[in-house]
C-alpha positions as a Python dict, from the first residue, in 0.01 Angstrom:
ca = {
    (1, 'M'): (0, 0, 0),
    (2, 'L'): (-25, -359, -122),
    (3, 'M'): (292, -322, -330),
    (4, 'R'): (484, -178, -33),
    (5, 'A'): (378, -465, 191),
    (6, 'A'): (471, -724, -73),
    (7, 'T'): (810, -558, -121),
    (8, 'F'): (878, -560, 254),
    (9, 'Y'): (792, -929, 300),
    (10, 'F'): (986, -1025, -13),
    (11, 'L'): (1303, -849, 105),
    (12, 'L'): (1262, -1004, 449),
    (13, 'I'): (1238, -1358, 306),
    (14, 'F'): (1520, -1293, 59),
    (15, 'T'): (1748, -1181, 346),
    (16, 'V'): (1653, -1475, 570),
    (17, 'S'): (1722, -1723, 288),
    (18, 'F'): (2095, -1635, 306),
    (19, 'S'): (2118, -1570, 680),
    (20, 'S'): (2230, -1923, 777),
    (21, 'P'): (2291, -2267, 624),
    (22, 'V'): (1979, -2401, 799),
    (23, 'K'): (1755, -2135, 650),
    (24, 'A'): (1920, -2166, 310),
    (25, 'Q'): (1792, -2523, 289),
    (26, 'R'): (1433, -2397, 316),
    (27, 'F'): (1456, -2107, 72),
    (28, 'L'): (1612, -2067, -270),
    (29, 'G'): (1724, -1720, -374),
    (30, 'A'): (1761, -1627, -740),
    (31, 'V'): (1785, -1335, -980),
    (32, 'S'): (1647, -1313, -1334),
    (33, 'L'): (1742, -1097, -1631),
    (34, 'G'): (1579, -1093, -1973),
    (35, 'M'): (1336, -919, -2204),
    (36, 'N'): (965, -884, -2263),
    (37, 'L'): (813, -905, -2610),
    (38, 'T'): (479, -731, -2575),
    (39, 'Q'): (169, -606, -2747),
    (40, 'V'): (-151, -447, -2620),
    (41, 'D'): (-461, -632, -2735),
    (42, 'G'): (-730, -384, -2829),
    (43, 'D'): (-508, -104, -2963),
    (44, 'E'): (-565, -203, -3328),
    (45, 'F'): (-198, -300, -3379),
    (46, 'F'): (-71, -657, -3403),
    (47, 'G'): (259, -826, -3327),
    (48, 'F'): (489, -850, -3025),
    (49, 'N'): (691, -552, -3146),
    (50, 'K'): (758, -371, -2818),
    (51, 'V'): (1078, -492, -2647),
    (52, 'G'): (1130, -420, -2278),
    (53, 'L'): (1335, -518, -1975),
    (54, 'N'): (1240, -790, -1726),
    (55, 'V'): (1469, -807, -1422),
    (56, 'G'): (1450, -880, -1052),
    (57, 'P'): (1511, -1122, -763),
    (58, 'M'): (1311, -1431, -670),
    (59, 'V'): (1259, -1645, -360),
    (60, 'A'): (1133, -2005, -387),
    (61, 'V'): (1022, -2248, -116),
    (62, 'P'): (1053, -2618, -214),
    (63, 'F'): (813, -2873, -66),
    (64, 'G'): (699, -3233, -112),
    (65, 'K'): (877, -3561, -43),
    (66, 'K'): (1140, -3500, -311),
    (67, 'N'): (1113, -3122, -310),
    (68, 'N'): (978, -3144, -665),
    (69, 'W'): (719, -2879, -588),
    (70, 'S'): (790, -2519, -498),
    (71, 'V'): (620, -2185, -447),
    (72, 'S'): (799, -1875, -569),
    (73, 'M'): (760, -1501, -532),
    (74, 'E'): (941, -1240, -741),
    (75, 'L'): (990, -866, -734),
    (76, 'L'): (1032, -746, -1093),
    (77, 'Y'): (1083, -435, -1296),
    (78, 'S'): (887, -519, -1610),
    (79, 'Q'): (851, -301, -1921),
    (80, 'K'): (543, -357, -2137),
    (81, 'G'): (343, -170, -2398),
    (82, 'S'): (298, -147, -2772),
    (83, 'Y'): (490, -26, -3076),
    (84, 'H'): (382, 32, -3435),
    (85, 'G'): (653, 151, -3674),
    (86, 'G'): (443, 257, -3970),
    (87, 'A'): (566, 377, -4307),
    (88, 'T'): (597, 742, -4200),
    (89, 'D'): (632, 949, -3883),
    (90, 'S'): (261, 1027, -3901),
    (91, 'T'): (168, 662, -3849),
    (92, 'R'): (417, 568, -3576),
    (93, 'F'): (282, 478, -3235),
    (94, 'R'): (456, 383, -2909),
    (95, 'L'): (312, 301, -2566),
    (96, 'N'): (557, 249, -2276),
    (97, 'L'): (419, 85, -1961),
    (98, 'D'): (669, 20, -1680),
    (99, 'Y'): (552, -192, -1386),
    (100, 'A'): (678, -295, -1045),
    (101, 'E'): (549, -650, -1040),
    (102, 'V'): (508, -929, -784),
    (103, 'P'): (444, -1270, -948),
    (104, 'V'): (353, -1569, -728),
    (105, 'L'): (377, -1913, -891),
    (106, 'I'): (365, -2281, -807),
    (107, 'H'): (617, -2502, -991),
    (108, 'F'): (677, -2870, -1052),
    (109, 'T'): (1036, -2969, -1132),
    (110, 'D'): (1122, -3300, -1301),
    (111, 'K'): (1466, -3457, -1241),
    (112, 'K'): (1603, -3113, -1146),
    (113, 'L'): (1626, -3033, -1517),
    (114, 'I'): (1291, -2894, -1633),
    (115, 'S'): (1026, -2701, -1444),
    (116, 'G'): (675, -2588, -1527),
    (117, 'G'): (466, -2341, -1332),
    (118, 'V'): (144, -2141, -1322),
    (119, 'G'): (38, -1845, -1116),
    (120, 'F'): (-66, -1483, -1095),
    (121, 'S'): (102, -1147, -1067),
    (122, 'Y'): (13, -807, -930),
    (123, 'G'): (168, -510, -1107),
    (124, 'Q'): (173, -141, -1019),
    (125, 'L'): (232, 111, -1296),
    (126, 'V'): (538, 325, -1215),
    (127, 'N'): (595, 497, -1549),
    (128, 'Y'): (376, 571, -1850),
    (129, 'K'): (451, 740, -2182),
    (130, 'E'): (247, 742, -2501),
    (131, 'T'): (397, 883, -2821),
    (132, 'K'): (163, 925, -3115),
    (133, 'N'): (87, 1163, -3399),
    (134, 'N'): (-225, 1383, -3394),
    (135, 'F'): (-364, 1146, -3658),
    (136, 'Y'): (-446, 898, -3381),
    (137, 'D'): (-635, 1154, -3173),
    (138, 'S'): (-915, 1138, -3428),
    (139, 'I'): (-920, 756, -3421),
    (140, 'F'): (-872, 668, -3051),
    (141, 'I'): (-1098, 824, -2789),
    (142, 'Y'): (-1014, 696, -2442),
    (143, 'Q'): (-1329, 621, -2243),
    (144, 'T'): (-1145, 539, -1919),
    (145, 'S'): (-805, 643, -1785),
    (146, 'L'): (-520, 393, -1783),
    (147, 'S'): (-535, 168, -1475),
    (148, 'N'): (-246, 197, -1230),
    (149, 'N'): (-286, -169, -1127),
    (150, 'E'): (-268, -494, -1321),
    (151, 'I'): (-356, -851, -1229),
    (152, 'A'): (-232, -1111, -1476),
    (153, 'V'): (-224, -1489, -1520),
    (154, 'I'): (113, -1658, -1588),
    (155, 'A'): (235, -1982, -1748),
    (156, 'D'): (605, -2055, -1700),
    (157, 'L'): (863, -2302, -1836),
    (158, 'Q'): (1225, -2335, -1718),
    (159, 'I'): (1507, -2555, -1845),
    (160, 'R'): (1836, -2604, -1663),
    (161, 'L'): (2126, -2505, -1888),
    (162, 'W'): (2428, -2542, -1664),
    (163, 'S'): (2501, -2568, -1292),
    (164, 'K'): (2264, -2310, -1136),
    (165, 'L'): (2169, -2133, -1460),
    (166, 'W'): (1816, -2176, -1600),
    (167, 'A'): (1656, -2058, -1925),
    (168, 'N'): (1304, -1926, -1873),
    (169, 'L'): (1012, -1882, -2114),
    (170, 'R'): (702, -1714, -1973),
    (171, 'Y'): (361, -1609, -2103),
    (172, 'Q'): (151, -1348, -1924),
    (173, 'Y'): (-190, -1197, -1993),
    (174, 'S'): (-395, -933, -1811),
    (175, 'M'): (-705, -1067, -1637),
    (176, 'R'): (-889, -737, -1663),
    (177, 'S'): (-866, -453, -1912),
    (178, 'N'): (-623, -167, -1855),
    (179, 'R'): (-851, 88, -2022),
    (180, 'T'): (-1145, 122, -2260),
    (181, 'V'): (-1105, 288, -2600),
    (182, 'L'): (-1361, 404, -2853),
    (183, 'V'): (-1216, 342, -3201),
    (184, 'K'): (-1339, 534, -3506),
    (185, 'D'): (-1265, 348, -3830),
    (186, 'P'): (-1098, 599, -4070),
    (187, 'G'): (-1178, 375, -4368),
    (188, 'T'): (-1554, 426, -4346),
    (189, 'Y'): (-1782, 724, -4396),
    (190, 'P'): (-1961, 800, -4183),
    (191, 'R'): (-1705, 650, -3947),
    (192, 'I'): (-1802, 326, -3777),
    (193, 'E'): (-1736, 332, -3402),
    (194, 'Y'): (-1663, 32, -3183),
    (195, 'T'): (-1537, -24, -2830),
    (196, 'R'): (-1207, -196, -2752),
    (197, 'Y'): (-1084, -320, -2413),
    (198, 'Q'): (-705, -319, -2380),
    (199, 'Y'): (-502, -601, -2224),
    (200, 'N'): (-127, -655, -2185),
    (201, 'N'): (-9, -960, -2381),
    (202, 'V'): (348, -1056, -2291),
    (203, 'I'): (609, -1318, -2384),
    (204, 'T'): (918, -1316, -2161),
    (205, 'V'): (1255, -1474, -2242),
    (206, 'R'): (1519, -1458, -1970),
    (207, 'L'): (1794, -1630, -1772),
    (208, 'T'): (1769, -1713, -1401),
    (209, 'W'): (2059, -1786, -1166),
    (210, 'V'): (1969, -1974, -845),
    (211, 'F'): (2230, -1892, -582),
    (212, 'N'): (2193, -2169, -324),
    (213, 'Q'): (2053, -2453, -534),
    (214, 'E'): (2218, -2792, -502),
    (215, 'K'): (2411, -2911, -804),
    (216, 'I'): (2303, -3212, -1007),
    (217, 'S'): (2495, -3516, -888),
    (218, 'K'): (2677, -3708, -1160),
    (219, 'P'): (2594, -4079, -1198),
    (220, 'A'): (2853, -4316, -1060),
    (221, 'K'): (3085, -4471, -1318),
    (222, 'K'): (3048, -4840, -1376),
    (223, 'D'): (3355, -5060, -1355),
}
């Protein structure tokens, strides 16, 4: 229900932002395309080895005397999860988590060239697939089912590359665990058991094109 409402309001604002020149001055519309490098903390594997898609539109509202500040809202398709290659098929592990995500951030932009932001996102799980050998069934015992909802904190950095094109580096981390797992250490006998809480840990690299952003004015030439 929350995701449907957020989607409706986002599409409404995104449409209004291009409806007239007057409105376009209040709202900035953009679209982003890039990739997530992800791992799941608490799954006993390490490294941002899972690569996924990060794509979707954005609406930003500038404010302040020089419009250096802005609030943005996005509607993303974001692929997360975990991957462990292993030496053989018996030790390979893959977790695919696909989310419909609504990040809301506040940004500060300096000289229209570099922008930093912080915020939160709400994600709803739309697709889930876990591929693992039976070997892992004796090691991982899931105490809770995988959560369909995620709330995460975000830190964001953008650098203007050319005209209306920005490079974007983002870090995101779950604020609450997605599920609880009981891990049995196969290297001990009797096996030592310990509880792990799983969190999405994500680095995003992408490009963002801002449709109706004013261009940087060139300095006047001196005689």
